[in-house]
N, C-alpha and C positions, 0 to 999 in steps of 0.2 A: 528537307528543313524541318517539317512538322514531325517527322518520325524521331529525329535527333532530340527534340524537345520532350517528346512523350518518353523516350529512353532515359533521358536525363531526370525526369520526375520519378520514373519507376526506380532508378539507381538511388535517388535521394530518399525516397519512401523506404526502400530496402534497408539503407544504412541506418535511418531513424529507428526502424522496427528492430534491427540488431542491438542498437543502443539501449532500447527499452528493455529488451530480454536480458542483456547482459547486467543492466542495473538491477532488474528484479532477482536474477540469480545471486548477485552480490549481496543484496538486501536479505534474501532468504538465508544465505549463509551466516549473515551476522545474528539472526535469530534462531539458528538450527537447533539450539538448546531448549526452545520453547515448544510447547504443543501447538497443533494446528488451530485450536480455539483456546484463547486467553482470557484471563480475567482483568478487571481494572488494576489489581495489584501488579499483575505481569505487565500491563501496559505502562504503569508507572515506571517500572524497572527498565523496560524496553527503550523508552523515550527519555528517561532520566528527568521526569517531571513529578510535580506534587499531585496529591490526591484531588485538589480542587480542580485543577487544569484537566486532569485525566477524566473526571466526570463531566465537565463542560464539554470536552471534545466528543464524548460519547452521547450525552443528552442532546447536543445540537445537531447531531447527526454527522459531524465532520468526520468521525470514524465510525463507519456503519457497524452496528451491533444488534443484538437481539436480547431483550430482558427475559430470563427464565426464573420464575419465582422472584426473588429479591435480588438476583445477581445479573449482571450484564455478561453476556457471552460475545467475545470479539473474535471473528476469524482473523488468524495471523495475517492472511493475505490482505486484509483490510488496513492494517497497520502499515504494512510494506507500501501498499498503494497511496496511502496517505503521506507517508515520507516522500515517495518519489514524484507524485503528481498533486498532492493536496487533496485528493479525491479518494472515495471508496471504489471498490469493484462493484459493478452492477450485474 
C-alpha cells in the first residue's frame, strides 16, 4: 500500500517536471531571436511593456539582472523564468 503511494508521488513529480521543461522550451522558442543576455530595451520588446515598468521589474529584483556600467544586463533565462514562475533563476 505504501509503495503505491510512493510510486504515485514519483509519477506526479515526473509529470510536473516534464511540464516545466516543456514550458521552458516553448518560452525559449518565443525568444529565440534574442541574445542570451538582453538589455532593458530588449526586455520591453519581449514583454511588450513600457520603460517605467521594465526598470521597476529590474530594480526591484523581480527579474534578476546585473548592472554593468550604466546598463542593466539581463540573462534571457531570467526573463523566461519570470514569465513561467514569477521568479528568477538562482
